[in-house]
C-alpha positions in Angstrom: 4.7 -12.8 -3.5 4.3 -16.4 -3.1 7.0 -18.5 -5.1 7.8 -21.4 -6.7 5.2 -24.1 -6.0 1.5 -22.3 -5.5 -1.1 -23.4 -3.6 -5.0 -23.1 -4.4 -5.7 -21.2 -1.6 -3.4 -19.3 1.3 -5.5 -21.5 3.8 -5.2 -25.1 2.4 -2.2 -26.9 3.7 0.7 -27.5 1.5 3.3 -30.3 1.6 6.2 -28.4 0.1 7.5 -28.1 3.1 7.5 -31.4 4.1 10.3 -32.5 1.8 12.6 -29.9 3.8 14.2 -32.1 6.8 15.2 -30.6 10.1 18.7 -31.0 9.0 18.1 -28.7 5.8 16.4 -26.2 7.9 19.9 -26.4 10.2 21.9 -25.8 7.1 19.9 -22.6 5.8 20.2 -21.1 9.3 24.1 -21.7 9.5 24.3 -19.9 6.1 22.6 -16.9 7.2 23.8 -13.6 9.2 20.5 -13.0 10.1 18.2 -15.7 12.0 15.8 -18.2 11.1 12.6 -18.3 12.7 10.8 -22.0 13.2 7.3 -22.9 14.5 9.5 -24.1 17.5 11.1 -20.8 18.2 9.6 -18.7 20.6 7.8 -15.8 19.6 6.7 -17.4 16.5 3.0 -17.0 16.6 3.8 -13.1 16.4 6.4 -13.1 13.8 4.0 -15.1 11.7 1.2 -12.7 11.6 0.6 -10.1 8.7 -1.0 -6.7 9.3 -4.1 -8.1 8.1 -5.3 -10.5 10.7 -7.6 -12.1 8.2 -4.7 -14.1 7.2 -3.7 -14.9 10.9 -4.7 -19.0 10.2 -1.8 -19.1 7.8 1.3 -20.2 9.2 5.0 -20.4 7.2 7.3 -23.2 7.9 9.9 -20.9 8.4 10.5 -17.3 8.6 14.4 -16.1 7.6 15.1 -12.6 8.8 17.8 -11.4 6.3 20.8 -9.1 7.5 21.7 -8.6 4.2 21.8 -9.2 0.1 23.5 -12.6 0.7 21.0 -13.7 3.0 18.5 -13.1 0.6 20.6 -14.8 -2.3 20.9 -18.0 0.0 17.2 -17.9 0.7 16.6 -17.8 -3.1 18.8 -20.7 -3.7 17.0 -23.0 -1.1 13.5 -22.4 -2.3 15.0 -23.1 -5.8 16.8 -26.5 -4.5 14.1 -27.7 -2.6 11.0 -26.4 -4.7 9.8 -24.8 -1.9 6.7 -22.4 -1.7 8.0 -18.8 -0.6 6.9 -15.1 0.0 8.9 -12.0 0.2 8.0 -9.6 3.0 8.7 -6.0 4.2 5.6 -4.6 6.0 3.5 -7.6 5.6 0.7 -5.3 4.2 -0.2 -7.3 1.0 -4.1 -6.9 0.7 -4.1 -10.4 -0.9 -2.1 -12.0 1.7 1.0 -12.4 -0.8 3.5 -11.4 2.0 3.1 -14.8 3.5 3.0 -18.7 2.3 3.1 -22.2 3.8 6.8 -22.6 2.7 9.6 -19.9 3.7 9.0 -16.2 4.4 11.9 -14.0 3.4 11.6 -11.1 5.5 13.8 -8.0 4.9 12.4 -6.2 8.0 15.9 -6.1 9.2 17.3 -3.9 6.3 15.9 -0.6 7.7 19.0 1.4 7.7 18.0 5.4 6.5 21.2 6.8 5.0 20.8 10.5 4.3 22.6 13.0 2.3 20.7 16.6 3.1 23.1 18.4 0.4 22.1 16.6 -2.6 18.6 15.6 -1.2 19.0 12.3 -1.4 18.6 9.0 1.0 19.1 5.5 0.5 16.9 3.4 2.6 16.6 -0.2 3.3 13.7 -2.1 1.8 12.3 -3.0 5.5 12.0 0.7 6.8 8.8 1.7 8.1 7.4 4.9 6.8 6.9 6.2 10.3 10.6 6.1 10.8 11.6 7.4 7.4 9.3 10.4 7.7 10.7 11.0 10.9 14.6 10.9 10.1 14.0 12.7 7.0 11.6 15.3 8.7 14.4 16.1 11.3 16.5 17.7 8.3 13.4 19.2 6.8 13.0 16.8 3.8 10.2 14.4 2.9 9.6 11.7 0.6 5.9 11.4 -0.5 4.4 8.4 0.5 1.3 6.7 2.2 -0.4 7.6 5.4 -0.1 3.9 7.3 3.0 4.1 9.5 3.9 0.5 9.5 3.9 -0.1 6.2 7.5 -1.0 4.5 9.0 1.4 1.7 9.5 -1.7 -0.7 5.8 -2.7 -1.3 4.9 1.1 -1.2 7.4 2.2 -3.9 7.3 -0.8 -6.1 3.4 -0.5 -6.6 3.7 3.4 -6.9 3.0 5.2 -3.9 0.0 7.4 -3.4 -0.5 9.5 -0.7 -1.5 13.4 0.8 1.7 14.9 -1.1 0.8 13.0 -4.4 -0.6 16.4 -6.0 2.4 18.5 -5.0 5.2 16.1 -5.4 4.0 13.2 -7.2 4.4 9.3 -6.2 7.0 7.7 -4.1 8.0 5.6 -7.3 8.8 8.8 -8.9 11.6 9.9 -6.8 13.3 6.3 -7.0 16.9 7.0 -8.6 18.3 3.5 -8.1 17.4 0.0 -6.4 19.5 -2.6 -5.4 17.8 -6.4 -5.7 18.4 -9.8 -5.8 17.3 -11.8 -9.1 16.1 -15.2 -9.6 19.5 -16.2 -10.5 20.4 -14.9 -6.8 22.3 -12.2 -8.6 22.8 -9.0 -6.8 22.3 -5.9 -9.3 21.2 -2.5 -9.5 18.7 -1.1 -11.4 18.9 2.8 -12.5 19.0 4.8 -15.1 22.2 3.6 -16.4 22.3 0.0 -15.2 19.5 -2.5 -16.2 17.4 0.2 -17.3 14.3 -1.9 -18.3 14.1 -3.3 -15.1 14.3 0.5 -13.4 11.3 1.0 -15.4 9.3 -1.7 -14.1 10.6 -0.9 -10.3 8.3 2.4 -10.6 4.9 0.9 -10.5 5.2 -2.8 -11.8 4.4 -4.0 -8.3 6.2 -6.0 -5.4 7.3 -9.7 -5.6 7.5 -9.6 -9.7 11.1 -9.5 -10.4 13.4 -10.2 -7.4 13.9 -9.4 -4.0 14.7 -5.4 -3.3 17.2 -4.9 -0.5 17.3 -1.2 -1.0 16.3 2.3 -2.4 17.7 5.5 -3.4 15.7 8.3 -3.6 15.4 11.9 -4.6 14.1 14.1 -1.9 11.8 17.4 -1.7 12.1 20.1 1.0 9.4 20.0 3.8 6.7 22.5 3.0 4.7 24.4 5.8 1.5 22.0 6.2 -2.2 22.9 7.1 -5.0 20.3 7.8 -8.4 20.3 7.6 -11.7 18.4 8.0 -15.3 19.0 7.5 -18.3 16.9 7.9 -21.7 17.2 6.5 -25.2 15.6 6.9 -25.6 12.2 5.2 -28.7 13.8 3.5 -26.4 16.1 1.4 -23.8 13.2 0.9 -24.6 13.1 -3.2 -24.2 16.7 -3.4 -20.8 16.9 -1.4 -19.4 13.9 -3.2 -20.5 15.4 -6.6 -19.4 19.1 -5.8 -16.2 17.9 -3.9 -14.9 16.7 -7.3 -15.8 19.5 -9.4 -13.7 21.5 -6.4 -10.6 19.2 -6.6 -10.7 19.4 -10.3 -9.9 23.1 -10.2 -7.6 22.9 -7.3 -3.6 23.6 -7.3 -1.0 21.1 -6.7 -0.5 22.2 -3.4 -3.8 20.9 -2.2 -4.5 17.4 -1.7 -7.9 16.4 -0.4 -10.0 13.0 0.2 -13.8 12.6 0.4 -15.1 9.6 2.7 -18.6 7.9 2.7 -18.4 5.8 5.5 -20.9 3.5 7.4 -19.8 3.6 11.1 -21.6 0.6 12.1 -24.1 1.5 15.0 -22.9 5.3 14.8 -24.4 5.5 11.3 -23.3 7.1 8.0 -20.8 9.9 7.8 -19.5 12.0 4.8 -16.3 13.9 5.5 -14.1 16.1 3.3 -10.5 16.2 4.6 -7.2 16.9 3.4 -3.4 18.4 3.7 -2.4 21.8 2.0 1.1 22.9 1.3 1.2 26.3 2.9 -0.5 28.4 5.5 -4.3 28.2 7.0 -4.6 31.9 5.1 -3.4 30.6 1.9 -5.8 27.6 2.2 -8.9 29.8 2.9 -9.7 31.0 -0.3 -10.1 27.4 -1.8 -12.2 26.3 1.1 -14.5 29.1 0.4 -14.8 27.9 -3.1 -15.8 24.5 -1.4 -18.3 26.1 0.5 -19.6 28.0 -2.4 -20.0 24.7 -4.2 -21.5 22.4 -1.6 -22.6 24.8 1.4 -21.4 25.1 5.1 -20.2 22.1 6.7 -21.6 21.0 10.2 -18.3 20.7 11.7 -15.4 22.1 10.6 -11.5 22.0 11.6 -8.6 23.8 9.9 -5.1 23.9 11.6 -1.2 24.4 10.8 0.9 21.8 11.8 4.5 20.7 11.1 5.0 18.1 8.6 6.2 15.4 10.9 3.0 16.0 13.2 0.7 16.2 10.0 2.0 12.7 9.1 1.5 11.3 12.4 -2.2 12.6 12.4 -2.5 11.1 9.1 -1.3 7.7 10.4 -3.6 7.7 13.3 -0.5 8.4 15.4 -1.0 12.0 17.1 -0.8 11.3 20.7 1.7 8.4 20.3 5.8 8.5 20.3 7.4 7.6 17.2 8.5 4.2 19.0 4.8 3.2 19.8 4.0 4.1 16.3 4.8 0.6 15.4 3.3 -3.0 15.4 3.1 -4.2 18.9 5.8 -7.1 19.1 7.7 -5.7 16.1 10.0 -3.5 18.2 9.8 -2.9 22.0 7.3 -0.3 22.8 5.4 -0.7 19.7 1.6 -0.2 20.4 -0.2 -0.3 17.0 -2.8 -3.4 16.7 -3.5 -5.7 13.6 -6.8 -5.3 11.6 -9.4 -7.6 9.8 -10.5 -6.0 6.6 -11.3 -6.3 3.2 -11.0 -4.1 0.3 -11.5 -3.2 -3.4 -10.1 -0.1 -5.4 -11.1 1.7 -8.5 -10.7 4.9 -9.8 -12.8 8.2 -11.0 -11.5 9.5 -14.2 -13.4 13.1 -14.4 -16.2 14.6 -12.3 -19.1 12.4 -11.7 -22.5 13.2 -12.7 -25.5 13.7 -10.2 -26.8 10.4 -11.1 -23.3 8.7 -10.5 -22.7 10.6 -7.1 -25.9 9.1 -5.8 -25.2 5.9 -6.7 -21.8 5.9 -4.8 -23.9 7.3 -1.8 -26.6 4.2 -2.2 -23.7 1.7 -2.4 -22.9 2.9 1.2 -26.4 2.9 2.4 -26.8 -0.6 1.2 -23.7 -1.5 3.5 -25.2 0.1 6.3 -28.4 -1.9 5.6 -27.0 -5.5 4.9 -24.1 -5.3 7.5 -24.9 -2.8 10.2 -22.4 -3.9 12.8 -19.3 -3.9 10.3 -17.5 -0.5 9.4 -16.8 0.6 5.9 -17.5 2.5 2.9 -15.7 4.3 0.2 -12.9 6.7 0.2 -12.1 8.8 -2.6 -8.4 10.0 -2.8 -7.2 13.0 -4.9 -4.8 12.2 -7.8 -3.6 14.7 -10.2 -0.9 17.4 -10.2 2.6 16.6 -10.4 1.6 12.6 -10.5 -0.6 13.1 -13.6 1.8 15.2 -15.5 4.3 12.2 -16.0 3.4 10.2 -19.1 2.1 6.9 -18.8 5.0 5.1 -20.5 7.8 6.9 -18.4 7.2 4.6 -15.8 5.4 1.3 -15.1 2.6 3.2 -13.3 -0.1 3.8 -15.5 -2.8 5.7 -13.9 -1.7 9.0 -14.9 -4.9 10.2 -16.0 -7.2 9.8 -12.8 -9.1 12.5 -10.7 -9.2 10.3 -7.8 -8.7 6.8 -6.5 -11.5 5.0 -5.0 -11.1 2.2 -2.1 -14.1 0.3 -0.7 -13.5 -1.4 2.5 -15.2 -3.3 5.5 -13.6 -4.1 8.6 -14.5 -6.6 11.5 -13.6 -7.2 15.1 -13.0 -10.2 17.3 -16.7 -10.2 18.1 -18.3 -9.8 14.8 -20.4 -12.7 14.0 -19.5 -14.8 10.9 -22.8 -13.9 9.5 -22.1 -10.0 9.5 -18.6 -10.5 8.0 -20.3 -12.8 5.2 -22.6 -9.8 4.7 -19.8 -7.6 4.3 -18.0 -9.8 1.8 -21.3 -9.9 -0.5 -21.5 -6.4 -0.4 -17.9 -5.8 -1.7 -18.3 -8.6 -4.1 -21.8 -6.6 -5.5 -20.0 -3.6 -5.5 -17.2 -4.7 -7.7 -19.7 -6.4 -10.1 -22.2 -3.6 -10.3 -21.2 -0.2 -9.3 -17.4 0.0 -10.2 -16.8 0.8 -13.8 -14.5 -2.1 -15.1 -12.8 0.2 -17.5 -11.5 2.5 -14.9 -8.6 0.1 -13.6 -7.5 -0.8 -10.1 -4.6 0.2 -7.7 -2.0 -2.4 -7.7 -1.0 -1.4 -4.2 -4.5 -2.4 -3.2 -3.9 -6.2 -4.5 -7.5 -7.7 -4.8 -7.7 -11.6 -5.3 -11.2 -11.5 -6.4 -10.6 -8.9 -9.1 -11.3 -10.1 -12.7 -9.1 -9.0 -15.6 -6.6 -7.9 -12.7 -3.4 -7.7 -15.2 -5.3 -5.1 -17.3 -6.6 -3.0 -14.2 -3.3 -2.9 -12.7 -1.2 -2.4 -15.5 -3.3 -1.5 -18.6 -1.2 -0.4 -21.7 2.4 -0.9 -20.1 1.4 -4.7 -19.4 3.1 -6.0 -22.4 6.3 -4.5 -21.5 6.2 -5.6 -18.0 5.9 -9.1 -19.1 8.9 -9.0 -21.2 10.9 -7.5 -18.2 9.6 -10.3 -16.3 10.6 -13.0 -19.1 14.3 -11.5 -19.1 14.9 -11.2 -15.7 12.9 -14.4 -14.4 12.2 -16.4 -17.1 11.4 -19.6 -15.2 8.6 -17.4 -13.3 10.6 -18.3 -9.8 8.6 -15.2 -8.2 5.0 -16.5 -9.2 1.8 -15.8 -7.1 -1.6 -15.7 -7.8 -1.4 -12.2 -9.2 2.0 -11.6 -10.3 3.1 -10.4 -13.7 3.4 -13.5 -16.2 6.2 -14.4 -18.4 4.3 -14.2 -21.6 
């Protein structure tokens, strides 16, 4: 989401902010209903951080916490006038670090109001609302919006890139529920995009990626009624990993929409290797049991088995890793009083599986994780296969900008490290991820735009496929001067 004046690297110094004098910053601050944070402002260091602490060295010249669309428009006028590098930020979770810059960060996290109409099953949600707050507010009224599991993710980035999660098979993507969105364009115009107005832009908003067309300030969604929910988690010996992965994919291919599942192959550092099948079922444990019997017939009995019913909100808290925390505590520390979640350092790549793998292909995935364990035994990481299909795949690839409508599962490769991980070990993890992308991932399979990857070759086709040409046309219409430009932004031609 980096803007007008690009820099070669996120970590290289930019003199773009040098042309902005203290008086200019004061003028911008005076124009805002929100507030402007400068390096001299108390708390700046915490507010400059993204979720991924890999990007901690990057420090913006200023952060504008916008209180409304007018503030956003003032900020866009400011960066245009001063030819200043900028980024837009909601939750700050961009995998590529595109939520920040050396210039101005236009932050919409204060636009977090959730206005619910239970009778019509609709909600208008500010662009800065965190998923944990969305799920909590909707869940109190027996309603849900399908989305991701990370509690501190902002609704804007999730929606604009598609929005996959544990209810994708039953209810579709987050973006599939979008009825309308308000945004500020490159020309500082405040518009709505929906089925009646700016319909081409509305199409692009559903999977075209964040930061490409404007600064979104709010979204209106259609909601679903909350189902009963059952969680399950099954673990197997690593010696059976290839068999379990292959069998899980065939089993998943025959599962009903109500059943979402993931298969994790992880290197846990000094704790060794782990394969786990887990999932969320819209229904009771008794209704789930026949499907789990089918999995056991295909891959054998697990060594560890958990099946348990939960209400919707508790299920999402478990998926978010917040099962023993309050809603308040399930926010980033320093973001709100009482927030307890910490930052993480990680790198990732993504791909897809179109159809169940062969035995040889499943074994290749397993050997890839064993390679990580061998080459970087003190970092954590591996492969997560997350179910697609169901409702998400019944929408045509041209109906929305999200093109990945024929996938069996998404694949996310990650490795993470801590404060005491050696530089050599971190570098070994990076080499593994690079090798994986070149030799194990299928370049024809595509990649998920919300797991944006700065090192990905041919990323435009990987993210957008056959919808790319139409997205370029929308971009050239609403941002002809390419103000919203960053390393992997949609081009104007």
